[in-house]
N, C-alpha and C positions, 0 to 999 in steps of 0.2 A: 213291096209291102206298103200298105197305106198307113200314113202316120196320123196320129191324133193331133188336135190343135195344141194340146199341152206339149206333146213331143216336138212339134214344129217350133213352138216357143223356145224350148230348151235347146233345140238344135242350133238356133240362131242367137243363142245367148251364152256363148262360150265362157264369159267371165263367171257364170253361175257354177261351172264345173271345175275349172282348173285350180282355183285356190283350194277347194276342198280336197281334190285329188292330191295336190302338192302337200297339204297339211297331213293327210293320211300317210303319204309316203315318208315324209320327214319324221313323223312321230311314231311310225310303225304301229298304228292303232288297228283295232279289230272291229268286230260286229257292232259293238255299242257305238262306235264312231260312225259307222255307216248309217245307223238310225239317226244319230245326231246330224249327219250330213243331209238326210232327207228334210229335217227341220230347217237346216241351213238353206236348202233350195227354196223352201216356202218363204222364208224371210228375205232371201235375195230377190225373189220375185216382187215382194212387197216394196222393197226400197228402190227397185228399178222402175216400177210403174205404180207409184203410190197415189193415194187419193189427194185431192187438192187441200192446201193448208187452211186451217181455220183460225179465227181470232180467239185468243185465250180469255179475254176480258169482256164482260157483258157491255154492249153498246147499242146505240140506235143510229140509224142513218138519218142525219139531219138534212142533207142535200144529196140529190142524185143528178149530177151534171154530166155533160158529154164525156169529160176526161176522168172523172173520179166520183166516188161516193165520199161524202164528208161524214166520218163516224164520230159520234159524241160519246165519250166515256164517263161524263159527269165530273164530279169533284165536290168541293165544299160549297161552291156557289158564289164565292167572292173573288174580287180581283180581275185582272185582265186575262182573257182566255189564252191558253197555251196551245198552239197549233203545231203538231208534229208533222213535218213534211217528209214522208217516207221516201226511200229511194225509188226512182222510176228508171230502172236500168236493166230490166230483164227478169226480175223476180217479184213475187207478191209483196205488198206492203205489210203483210202480217209479220215480217221480221221485227217490226216495232212492238209487237205484242205476241211474242213467240210462244210462250208457254207459261203456265202458272209457276211462279217462283223464278221465272227467267224472262221477264217482260219489262221493257222500258216503260210502257204505258202504266203498268202496275206500280213500278218504282216511282214515277212522277206523281201518281195519285197518292201514294203513301207519304209523299212529302207535304201533303195538305194543300195542293194547288186548287184554285177555285174551279177551274174547268179545263179539261184536257180533251183535245180532239186530234184526229189523225186523218190524213189524206189516204184514201184507198184507191190507188190509181188503177184504171181499167186496162185490160189487155186490148191492144188496138184491133179493131175490126176492119174489114176492107173499106168501110165508109170513113174511117178515121185516118186513112193513109196520108192525107194532106194536112193533118193537124201540125202546126208548127209551135215553136217555143212561145210565141205570143199567145197562142190559144191557151196554153197552160198557165201563163202569167195572168191572163184575163180571168180564168176561172178560179185561181187562187184569190184574186181580187173580189170576185163575187162572194166567195166564202168569208173573207175577212169583213166585207161590208155587212154580210148577214150576221156576223158575230158582234156587230157594233162599231166596226170601223177601226179597231186597234187591237193588235194581238202581240204575243211574244212567239217568235218562230224558232222551232227546233228542227234544223235541217240535217238529215242523215245522208251522207254520200252525195249522190246526184241531187237529192232534196236540199242539200246545203247550197250548191251553186244556184239552184232555182230560188231558194229563199233569199240569198244574197242579191240576186237580180231583182226580186220583188222589193226588197228593202231599199235598193238603190233607186228604183222607180217610184216608190211610195214611202219615203223615209218617215213621214209623219204617221204612218199606219203601223209602224213596227216599234214596239217599246223595248224589245230585247231580242238578241239574235244568238242562237247556239249553232255552231258549225262543227259537226262530228264526222271526221273522215271525209271532209268535203274538199274537192280540188278547186281551189280559188285561183291559184296561179299554176296552170297546167304545164308550164315550162320549167317549173322548179323541181329540183331533185333529179334522180336518175332511175325512176321506177320502170317496170316493164310496160305499163300502160302508156306512159309517155313515149317510150321507145317505139312501141307498136304503132301508135298514132302517127308518128312522123315517118316511119319507114314504110308502112303499108300505103300504097297510093289510094287516093280518094276514089279512083275508078273501081277498085276492088270492093270498097264499101257500097258503091252504087250498084255493082253487080249483085251483091247479096240482097239489097233492097229490091232489085228487079226480080230476083228469084223468089222473093216473098210477095210478089205482086203489089209492090208499093209499101210494104211493111218490112221492118227488120225482125225476122222470126226469132223468138226467144231461144229456140233450139240451136240456132247458129251461135248466139252469144254464150250459151251454156257449154257448147263444145269448146269455145275459146277459153273459158274459165277452167275447164277440166284439163285442157292441154297445158295450162300454166302449172298444174300440179299433177302431172300424169302419173307419177309414182303412187300418189295417194288414191287417185281415182280408179286406176285400172288394176291395182294390186292391193295396196294397203287397206282400202275400205273393205274389200271382201274377206281378206284374211282376218281383220279385226272382227268382222261380223262372225266368222266361224269360231274364233277363239272365245267370243263372249256369248255364244248361242244360248247358254244356260242362265245368263244374267238378264232377267226380264227388264230391269230398269234400263240397262244398256240398250236392249232391243227397242224399248219404247222411245228412248232418246233418239236412236238412229232412225226409226220410222218417222218421227216428228220432223227431224231435220231433212230427211229425204223428201218428205211431202212438200216442203218449201223449195228445196234445191232442184228437184227433178220435175217441177211444174213451172217452167219459165213462161213469161208473158211476152207478147209481141209489142213492138213499138211502132208508131207511125214513121214511115220512111222519111218524110220531110223533117220531122223533129230530130230523128236520129242523125241524118246527114248534116243538119245544122250544127248539132252538138260536136260531131267529129271535125267538120271543117272550121267552124268559127271559134269553137272553144279549145279543142284539143290540138288542132293543127296550127291555127293562127293566134290562139290565146287572146282573142279580142276583148273578152270581159275584163281580164286583169289589166289590159292596156287602156281601158276606158273607151273602147271603140265599138263595143257591141250595142246595137240598137234594139231596144225592147219597148214595145207598145209606143213607137213613134219617137223615142228619145234615146240619145246615147246614155248608157248606164255607167255612172261614175261611182266606183266603190267609195270614193271620198265623200259622197253624199250621205253615207251611212254614219250616223253619229251616236246611235244608241249603244248601250253597254253590250259587250259581246263575250262569249265563252267559246274557246277553241279547244277541240279534243282530237288527239291523233294517237295512233298506235305505233309502238316501236317496230313491230314486225309487219306493218301494213305494206303489202306490195301492190295494192290496188291504188290507194291514195297515200303517197308518202307524206311524212310529217312536214317536209318543206312546202308542199302544195297547200297544206292546211295553214301552217303558221305564217305563210306569206301575207295572210290577212292582217297580221299585226301592223304592217306598214302600209297596207293598201286601204284599209278602212279609215274613215274620217273620225272614228271614235278616239277620244283621248286615250293615250297608252295606259293610263292608270285605271281605265274602265274596261280593259280587255284582260280576261283571265285565260291562261293557256295551261293545258295539262297534257303531258305525254305519258301514256300508260303501256303496260306490258300487253302483248298480244297483237293479233292481226286485224284485218278489216271488219269482218263480220262480228268479231268479238266486241267491237266498240258498241254495238247495238244490242247484243243479246248474250254476251259473255257473263257468266256468273260473277267473276271477279270485278269487272267494270261496273256491273249493275249494283253490286253491293258496296263499292267504295267511291266511285266517282259520280255516278248519276244521282245518288242522294244529295251530294254536294251541289250538283247542277239544279236539282229540284228546289233546294233551299235558296239558291241564288235567284232562281226564277220567282220564287215566292216573295222574297225580300224586294225584288225589283218591281213586282206587281203591286205590292203594298206601298212602295215608295211612290209609284206613279199616281196613287190615290184615286184611280178611276175605277170604282167598283161597279159602276152601272153596266159596263160591257159584259161582265161575267155573270152578275147576279140576276139582272132583270130578265134574262132570256133563258135561265136555267129552270 
């Protein structure tokens, strides 16, 4: 028998079938549930191969560089610009502007900041395979200079250690630093990422980069994240989908999340291997031995006010890795604010609770800091 393309798709997509079959068996349901199951199959297909994620807030591309697009979301027009350094660790930068009512960018704008921008990191092409950490630091510097030469940096996850590197290299260009879920001391704590980084030989990471023809394929990293939460990925997600199939709001939220989660981006192999070896295996940045743009980067050179944010249930970046900055930064202890919040890693950037409670505080902190700096030219003249 010749199979249709749809039949072939379903044949090789076992997860589409067995949660529905199990639910039907457990609940002893009938024909209505079979019809419901057909709707389930359609939705399961959508969340398994979803469209690419979109930015939720209106913006314009201010710069289009080799590594990123610098997106400008506007603001009130006064004060020092706020530059959100989104994670570059395998997923789209849209996590910083996830959805209306669930957007970090939207929250910062609501705080009345003069100008809010965000890095939109590009998926690595074959031509980008040799880009290194210096390349990314250099292009952040281009962006900062284009914004007037001084910004407040909001670093999310990997964007946090990159922001801290930039602040250590150019301390005079950073008026304030937010580190959210950012691994500053990668040897701190006992999280699974730390364990994996030390136990898995560097040769294994190199083999993955070789398999990606000089890039670290996003699909490899996605598989790793899924394996960390296999019960949720291969069972819970599809059962939840089936149980909420008549809840349109739930379905929209699921489709939106999967469009971000199931569309990973590739990383340059050289950049990725540097991060693994020099940061996560040897912890050179925290030790003051990492060389960036020709100089050893000393966290003690960072003296601007800082805000540290960590999640209690974060198993990607543990609180110890974030709060290590309290003693490593050169900022006076009285000018460092630390917050430990409920939830895990992704929730730090797009969780409704954190966005409604902590990020407005951070927005006000940034606004006061920008006003205190008294340099309105950077933000207003170019807006």
